Structure formats: C-alpha cells, structure tokens
N, C-alpha and C positions, 0 to 999 in steps of 0.2 A: 191437604195442601202440602206439596213437597217443600221441605226446608233443609237444613244442614243434616249431614249424616253423622250420627253419634259415633260411628266406628272411625271417623276421621280424627277424633279427639284423642289426646293423651291425658287422661284424667289423673295420671300419677304425678303430673306437674301442675302446680298452682298457676292459674292464668295470670295472677299478679306478679309472678316471678319470671315467667317466660311465656308470653301470650302466643308467640309463634309456635312453640312446641306444643302448648296446650291445644291450640286450634288445629294443628296440622300433623302432630306426631303420629297419630294412628294411621293417617293416610300414607305418610312417609314410610312407616314400618311395613305397610302392606304393599308398597310400590317401590321396589328397588330399582336402581337405574338400569335400564336395559343395556346390554353389552355394546350396542351400536350407538348409544347416546352418551353425551358428556354431562348431561343434567336431565332431571326428570321432575316434573311438577304439574300443577293444574294447567298451566299454559301449554306445556309439552303434550299433555294428554289430549287437550282439545285440538291442538295442531295435528296430532296423530289421527284423531277422528276425522278432521277436515281432509287430511291427505287421503284417507280411505274413501271419503265421499267424492273427492275429485278424481281419484283413481277409477271409481265406478263410472263416472261420466266418460272417462277416456276409454274404458272397456266397451261402453255402449257405442262410442264413436267407431271403434274397431269393428264392432258387430253390425254397424249400420242401423242402430236402433234410436238414434237421436231424432227428435221431432222439433218442429218450429213452434210458433205461438209467441205469446208475450215473453220477451227476453230469450226466446229459443234460438238455438244455433242453426244457421242455414246450411245447406248441403256443402257449399264450398268450404265453409269454416269447419264443418265436421270432417271433411277430407284433409284439411290442413292439420287438424288436431291428430287425426289417425296416422297420417304420414310422418308427422314430427315424432310422435311416440314410437312408431314402428322403427324409425331410423336409429333411435337411441337404444332400443331393446335388441337390435340386431348386432350382438357382440361378435358374431362370426365375421361379418363384413368389417366391422370396426377393427378387429384384430388383423384381418387380412390386409387392409390398406395401411395399417400402422401409422406412421407419421407423414405419409404422403400428403394428406390434406393441408399440412402447414409447411410443406417443403418450400413453396415459393417465398414465404416470409423468411425462412431460414437462409435461403439462397440470397435474398436481398441483403440480409445482415452480413453474410459471408463476403459479399462483394464490396463492402465498405472499405475504401482505401484513402479517404481524405475527410477532413472536417465537413466539407461541403456535401460529400456523399453520406456522411453520418447524419447531418441535419435533414437531408433529403429522405433518408430511410426512416427517421423518426416521424417525419411529416406523413410519409406513406403509411406507416403502421397506424397512425392515428386515423387516417382516412379509411382504413380497413376495419376499424373498430377496436384496436388496442389502444392503451393509454400509457406508454412508457414516460416516466419522469414527471408528467403533469396531466391534469384532466381539463377538458373544456366542455361547457354546457351553456345553454341559453336559459336564463331564469329571470324572475322579476327583479328590477332594480330596487335595491333596499330603500333608496331615498326617493324613488319615483315608481311606486308599486303598480301604476297603470301602464308601465312600459316594460318591455323585455330588454335585457342587455346580455352580452356575451361574457361569461365568467371564465377565469383561468384559476385553477387551484393546484396546490402542490401535490406531489405523489412520489413515486419512484422507489419506495422501500417496501420490500415483500411483506414484512410483518405489519406494516401500516402504522406503527407507533414507534417513535424514536427511542423511548425508554428501554425497549428490548435490546437496543444496540449500545446505549450509553450508560445505563445504570448497572453497576457491578453487583451481582447477587448470584447465589447458588442456582436459583431457578433459571436465570438468564443464561448462565453457563450451560445448563442442560439444553435450553432452547438453541443456543448457538451450535452446540455439538450436533443436535438433530438437524439443524439447517445445513451444516457442512456435509453431513452424510446424504441428506436429501438432494442437495445441489449436485454432488458427485454422481449419484445414481440416476438422477433425472437426465443429466447431460449425456450419460452413457447410452441412453436410448437412441441418441442421434449420432453416435460416433464415439471416438475415444474421449475419455475424461480423466484428467489427472487429479490426484488428491489435493493439489493446490488450487484447483479451480474454485472450489467452494470458498476458500479463504480469500481469493481475489475478489469474488462477488461480495462477500461479507464486508471486506475492508472498504470496497467502493460504496456499498450501501451505508456503511457507518459514516462516510463523508457526507452523504446526503442527509443522514439523520442529524448530524451536527448543525446543518443549516436549516433544518425543518423546525416548524413551530411546535410547541407542546400541544397536547390535545386540549388542554384547558384554554390556551390562547386561540386555538382554531375555532372555538365556540364563542369567542368574544368579538362581536361585530365592531367594537371600537378599535380593534386591532387588525381587522380583515377587510374593511371597506376602503378601497383605494381605486379611484377611477382615473383612466387616462384616455385620451384620444389614441387611435391606433398609431398615428404618426409619433405622438409623444412617447408611447410605450416602446416603439421601435428604437427611438433614440436612447431611451432609458436602459433598454436591454438589447444592445446591438449585436450580441454574439449569436442570436438566433433569428432567422428570417421570418418574423412574425407576419408581415403582410402577405408573403407568398404562402405561408402556412394557412392563414385564414382563407385565402382564395382557394387553396386545394381542398379545404374541408367544406367548401360551399358556404362560407361565412364572409364573402367579400362585401356584403351589405353592412357589416359591422363598422360603425364609425367610432364607437367607444368600447372600452373593456373595463370590467370590474376585476381587478387583479388582487386576489385575496392575500397572497403571500409574495409581494414583489421582491423582497430581499432574498428569499429562497430561490426564485427564478433567476435573478441576476447572478447569484453565486453558483447556481447549478450550471448555467450556460458558460460560466468561466472555466468549468471543468472540461469543456470540449478541448481546449488547448493543453490543459494540465494533465490529462489522463491519456495513457496510450490507447491507440485505436483497438488493439487486441483486447484490452480490458473492456472497452465499450461493446465490442462485438460479443464477448463472453456474457456480459451483463444482459444485453438485449436478447441473445439466444436463450438464456435461462428464463428470461421474462416471458417470452413467447411460449416456451414449453410449460412453464408454471401456469400461465393463463389457460392453456389448452389441455392440461393433463386430464381433467375430468371428461373431456370429449373424445379422447383417443382410445388406446387399447386398454384391456383389462389390467395388464401388467403395469402400465404407466399410471393408471388410476390407483392401483394399490401402492405404488411408490409414493404418490402424493398423500394418500391416506395415512401411511406410516408416519409422516411428519405432521400434517394438519390434524388428523384424527387422533393419533396416539400421543405424539410428543406435546403438541399444543393443548389438546383438549382432554386427553386421557381416555378416549373411547377405545373399546376393545376390538370392535370389528366394524366393517363398513355397513352403511345402510343398504338394504336390498336394492338391486339394480332398478326396479320399477320406480322406487322412490327418488333415486338420484336422477333418473331420466325425467320424471314428472317435474322435478325442480327446474330443470332446463326448459321444459315446455312451458311451465308457469312463468319463467322469466322472459320467454320469447313471445308468447301469444296469450297473455293473461286474460284479456277481456273475452276471449272465446270461452274459456273455462268459467270465467266470472258470470257470464250471462246465464249459462246453464245451472251454475251453482245457485244463483238467486232464484231461478225458476223452481228449483227443487226444494230448497232449504230455507227460504226466507219468506215469511207470511206477511200479509198486509196488517194483521192484528199485532204482530211483533213490532212492526214499524210504528204503528200508532201508539203502542204502549211505551216504546222507547222515546217517542216524541214528547209524551206526557212527562216522562222522567226528566228529560232535558229541560222542559218548561219549569219543573219544580226546582231544578238546580239553578236556573237563571234567577228565579225569584229569591232563592236563598243567598246567592252571591251578591245580588243588589243590596240586600239587607246587610250583609257582612261589610261591604264597602262603605255603606252609610255610617256604620257603627265603629269603623276603625279608629283607634285612639292615636295612631301615629301619622296618619295621612291628613294633609291640610284640606280645607274645604275646596280650594281651587283645583287641587289635583283630584279630589274625589269626584268633582263634576266631570272632569276629563275621563276618569276611569269608568264612570257610569256611561258616558258617551261611547267609549270603546266597547264596553260590554254590550251596549245596545246595538252596535254595529256587527258584533260577532255572529256569524252564521253557522249553521249546522248542516252536516251531510251525513245521512243515516242509511246504511244498508248497501246502496249501490249508486253509481252515477246516473245522471239524467240522460246521458248519451254515451254510447259505447264506441270504443275505438274500432276502426276498420283495418283489416289486414289485406285488403284488396291489392293485388299486385305482388304480394310476398310469395315467392316461389319456395315451396316445401317439397323436398325430394325424399322419398321413403328409404333411399339408400345412402344419403349423404348427411350424417348427423352433424359433423363439424360445419358443413356449409349451411345447414339449417339454422344452427345457433348463430353463426356469424351474420347471415342474411337478416335474421330476425333482429339482431342487435343493430345492424345498419338501418333497418326500417325504423326502429325506435329513435336512433340518432338523427335521422333525417327529419322525423316528426318534430323532435326537439329543436333542431336548427331552424326549421321552417317557421317557428314562432317569431323570429326576429322581424321587427317592423310591423307586426300585427297587434291588434288590441289584446290585452290580457284576457284569457279565458278563465273566468272566475268559477266556472262550473267543473273545471278539471279536477280529477282525483289523482293523488300520488301514491295510492295504495289500492290493491285489487279487493273486490268484495269477499274473496275467499281467503283473505289473510287475517290471521288472528292477531289483531293489534289495533291501535288507534293513534291519532296524531293531532297536533295543533300546528297550523301554518301561520307564522307571524306576518308574512306578506299578504296572505289572503284574509287573515284574521278569521279563520274558520276552524271548527272542531269536526273531526271526521271519524266515524265509527262504522267500519265495514261489517257486512252481514255476519261473517264468520265468528266474530267475537261476541255477537249478540245471541248467545245460547248458553245452556247449562255447562259449567257451573257458575258462570258470571252473570247470566241473565236468563230467567225462565218466565215466559209470558204468563204461565199459569201457576207459578210458584210463589213462595213466601216473599213478600215485598221487603221484609227486613233484610233478607239476603240480597235481593236485587239492588236495593239502595246502598248496601254496604259494599257490594262487589262492583257492578257496572256503574252504580251511582258515583262511587269514589273515582272510577275511571273518567266519567264525564267531568267531575269536579277537577280532577287532575289535569285534564287537557285544557279546561277553561282557565285554570290557575296559571298554566304556562304563558298565557297572554299577559300575565302580570308578575312573572318571576324575575330573576336577575337578568334574564335575556329579553323576555317579553315586554318588560317595562320600557325597553328602548324603542318600541314600535307603537305608533298611534293607532287609532281605530280604523284608519284606511290602509294600514299595513306598511306605513313608511317609517324608516329609521329616523327617529326624531325624539329629542329630549322633551318630554311633556311633564316630567316631575319637577318639583322645586328642589333646590339643592338640599334643603333641610329634610324634605321627604326622603330623598335618596340616602341621606346620612342616617336617618332613623331606621330605614329599611335595612341598610347594611349592618347596623348594630344588632338588629334582631336576627338577621341571617347569620351573623357570626356565631351566635349561640348554636345554631343548627350545624354549622361547619365544625365547630369544636366537638359536638356530640358524635358526629360521624367519624371524625378523625380518631376518636377514642374507641371506635368499634373495630375489632380485629378479626381477620379470617386467616386461619392457619398461621397465626403469629404476625400477619402483615396488616397494617392499618388501611382503612378505607380512605380515599382521597376526598375529604369533605368539600373541598373547593370544586373539584371536577364534577362531583355529583350534586352540587348545590341546587341547580335548576330542577332536577328531578325530585330532590328531597323537599324543596319548597312546594312543588306541585303535589307531592304525596300528602304533605301536612295540610295544605289548603283544600285539596280535594276531599280529604276525609272530613274536615270541619264543615265544608259546604254540603256534602252529601248527608251528613248527620242532621244538619239544620233542615234540609229538604225532607228528610224522613220524619222528623218530629212534626213538621208541618203536615205531612201526609197523614200521620197517625191522628192528628187533631181533627182532620176532615173525615177520617175513616176509623172511628173508635172501635168498630167491630174487629179490627186487626190488632188491637192492643191486648193481646192474650199471651199467656205463657205457653210455650211449646217445648216439650222434652225437658222441662225444668229451667228453661232460659227465657228471660223477658225479651220483648221485641228489640230493646236497646242492646242487650247482650248478643242477640242473634245478628244484629246489624254489624257488630264488630267481628263476629265469626265469619260473616260473609266477606268483610274486608280482608281478614287474615288469610282466608282460603284462596283469595285471588293471587296472593304471593306464595302459595304453598309450593315447596320444591326443595330439592337438594342436588348437589353437583359433585363431580369428581374434583379432587384437589387441583389437578392441572388446570381444569376449566375455571375454577373459582379464582385461582391466582391470576390467570390470564385476564379475567373480567375486571380485576382490580386496576389493570393497566389500560384497558381499551374501552371500558364501558362507562357511560355517564350515569348508569343506574347502579345504586348501591346493592349489596347482597340482600337477598330476600328477607332473611331474619331481621336485619336492621331496618328494612322498609316496613316491617310490621311493628316490632317492639318500640322503636324510637317514636314514630308518629303516635302510637297508642299512648306511650308514657307522657307525651306532650299535650294530649287531648283531655281536657277536664271531664268530658262526658264519658270517656272510657274509665277514668278513675271512679266516677260515680256509679257506672254500670256494674263494675266488678269490685266495688267496695275496697279499694286499696288502702293500705295503712303504711306508716313509715318504715316498718320492718320488711316490707316486700321489696324484692330486687328491682322492680320496674317503677316503684314509687318515686315521683319527683315532686318536690315542694313547688308550689306555684311560681315562686320567683326564679326557679331553675328551669322552667319550661320555655321552650321556644314557641312564641305565638306571633304569627305574621298575619295570616288571613283569618 
C-alpha cells in the first residue's frame, strides 16, 4: 500500500521542533523552485501534472482525436477548443496585428473630451468586458439566498491592494519603482510615453487606494452589505449615470443593488470633476493595455512579465507559451476541458471513496459540536441544523455549461478571449430574476482547489484535487485522512468560522449565535490571531486578523479529520499498523503536513503577506500541530521542544 515517501522527510530535524521541515524538508531539498515559478510545492506539482493532462486533451483536439460518450466533448466543442488554442499559439499573427485588436478601445478613450464622454466611455468599456474603477456581477443576495441581486464592488487599483500604495516600506518602494518603469514601457507600445506618465498613474491610483477598504474589511460582511433601490442609489451617488449604465449592461431588470463599498464609489465619482481629463485618459489607456498585455504581442507580454513575474513575484522567466495560452482557454471555455478531464481522470471508485470520507467527517463534526465547551445549547442546535443542511459537490457538476453561439476564430486570440468573457458575463447577468441554481459550480473540475460557499452552504471538491499526493483511492488511509480529510474538514469549518458563523443553514446573512457565544468564540480566536501575528516571514509578521478565517478552518479541519480517522481505525483495526517506523496517527499528521509542502521566492512570500488570506505554509503546519493535543501525543513532545505548547497556551475552537 502506498504511503508517505521517506525521501520527503528531513530526519536531521526533530519533528517536535519544526514539524513542517521534518515532514517536507527532503522534498523541498530535491525540488528547487523552477525558474518560471514564484513558488513550488505539493500544490504546484499537482497543478503542473494537471496542466499537462489538460494540454494532452488540447493536443488531441488539434489532431481530431477526441471522442464523445459520457462527459465526452462534441465535435463543435472540440473545434472551439482547437481554434481557441491555435489562435493563442499563433504568435506570428499576434505579433503582426500588434495592438490593432484593442485600437477601438484606445480610440474611445482618446476621444474623451468631457465628463459626460468620460462616464460614457467607462460604461462602454464595462459593456465590452473591461472593469475600470469598479466591478459588477449578479450573485445571491446575502440576506435572501433564494434570490439573485446585482452587486457593485470597488476596484480601480492595478495592484489590487491599497497597502502597496499607502504603507511605506523598502519592499513597496521597489514595487513602486517597478510599476513606474512598467507603465512607461507599456504605454510606449502605443505611442509616445513620458517618464512622468507612470507617476501620474501612480498618484491617481494612490488617491483611489486612500478611499478603498482594507482587505480585512472587504471580507467582513458586516461592513459590506448595503442594499439600495436603483433610484435611491442614483440619488446617493449622482455623479455617475447608474440607471443608464445598468441599461447598457443589460441589467435594466435590476430593481435593487447590493453596493459593497458605497463610500468608495461616492468618493471615486467625485474625482470626475477633481481630476483632469488627460489624467483620466492616461489611467484608462494604461488599464486597457495592462488588461490586454498577455493577449497581444510577444514583446508586450514580456514587458508585463518583467513587472508581474519578476518584480512582484520573483520569477526568473516566463511560463512556456502553451501554458499561458492554456490558461486563457481554461478561463474562456472551462467546461469543455472539464468534461474531457473527468472522463479521462476521475473514476467512479474515487468518487465513492471520497463520499465515504466526507460521511466520516460529518459524523466527527457533529460530535465535535455537541461536545463544545463554549457554545450554548441553543446555538449548538442551530449549528447542527446548519451542518445537516450542508451539501457536498464532489468531482464535477451534474450539468455542464454550453458554449453554443460562442464564435471562436483561429486567427483572433484577443477576440476569442473577449467574446468568451462576454459569453460568461451574459450568463451571469441572465441569472437576475431567475430562481437560484443550487447545482451551479464556481470552480472547474480540473482546478486543484476546493471551496465552501456561505450562500449555498455547500462544500465543493473538484476532481483535480482528488488525486495523489492529497488523495489516493488505493493508498494509505492515514495519509488520505490527514491530507484530503483535513481539506474536507477545513471547508466544513468555514461554515462556522468568523465569517461563516454569520450565515445560517439556508445561506442567509443572519446572526444565529448568542452574544455570549460570539464573545467566547472571539476570545478563543484571539489566541490564534496572536500566535500568527508572532510568526514572521523575512522579518515581516503575518496578519493574524486577515488570515483568521483560514487559520480557524485549518485548526478545525485538522481536529475533525483526526476524529474521523480514529473512528475509521476503530472500524478497520487491520489498518492500525506501523509502516516505515511511523504509527497510523503519526502518518496522519505527515499527510497533513505534506499538503502544505512548499517554498517560495522572497518577493512572492512578501507579496502574499499583503494580498492573501492564507498564512505562509510553515505556519499552517506548525501552529495547528502545536495546538492539537493528538499531535503532541503522537510525537511525544516535551517542554524543551520548540513546538511544545502547554495546554493552557493552545488555541482550541472546534
């Protein structure tokens, strides 16, 4: 039976002093970061494997070798896939046409000569698939999850996070210098560009950053749920023609809006009069080029990589062209690839085994809830109701998206990407006024990831993550429970973390905890916040508050998965054997640690501290382990060990 690989271990390190290094040090030493990557680990390696599997599907489409059958691709879909990939790989044509595919948008911007034509241009760009300044989408109403509502969210800053602009640090100065160089060189591809252009754009985006929400606040629904009738919002924010905008986007049926950052939008639209039109035009021109850079010429792509790849992430060279193009194809017509991926790489037996694992996790979580010492009986009953209503989606959706009517031209890469984007946008907007589709997936089967949806109250595990090293249908169950089992528990716990606890079993934003329960939860969570605040990467602290939801889910997921595993062992005593010198319990934790195996470049790891709700990998292994009694028991920790925590110092929530 396949289990952990001894060569992945670093036995020079005691597991009780640095469990992450012990479990993963051998693998990391054997697997340096490839030059085209900013990080490398078990997740990256599996994603690389999946990329090659999907590339093989694409090559078969090019060769006319795809067949139908269950989940199979039809002839029209195979042609769409073949033509889309061909258009991206044809760099000769892409270089020849240059920036012509985006010329009409650049002309639209150049012709702005008034505030009215500025707002009209912004509306037009949104209609064509760009999203300057803000984004719009149709999603479930957080307080009425059976209905859809039109959402408006803030945007507008290239780097996506205000701290890059507002926080003074040596690293941010390096990023700013790289941005100024990038803006100057990118704009030079469509005409003259002065050295001051980058500064003008940076200064304007800094103004937007000052009125933007922090990343932590953007993930706090108590600060982002604001509904208005369309008429009320127009009065509240009169400097932009919202009614005309919605009509142009095909959203004239919208009667109400969920405006997540109203103060940002009001202050942003005040900039229409306060900012010179030439600055607006420069900002919008740069935005179109930046959004389109990867679709255009080889030279423009390299200009973008020099900033995003090298400066922001530390990568040494670009990904190969086939992989970059495949990313665009994946983004445009994902279900065509997903169908064939499932047919080739996901078995009925794997799905059944995964279902059984999920069953075990639900049993363990129910027991955990019943035995909590900080939750009142009345809230426990509601928590059990929510858990009972939580649904699972494993492997692939029950119905596939259709791309009928989507025109794909083998000679028009930019057009294909934009048309595919518009096809998706129209699909999203068409939901308005319809019943909520609770069978919908928001992640493709060939994506190595998983998620919990608070509005759907479901946990979703695409086929691609359900394979070695995270899940092996014929492998060691100690590893399976430690790896994919902890992932299942992680996603389930999201339904009850500091964000999930604000949604009931039907997916509605509703306070169902007592005030005392919330107070006790917050007190326990504060221990976790402090622990992660004290964890440093390259001298910089982790943001324990930003990462709290993921850290609570890690800790809860590990505890629930371990309970499920011990229940499994009790039912299958034949698996309670030592392998390679490790007990089943020890192998369980090795499986957990290897799930987070990886290392990254300094630039990438520093960027992640700002933009990612997930803490660094080492902290996601060592801190949950040191807070888990079963880990201390399995590895016989003592007070002199670095990861030893006295019981009263441990964070225990779920």
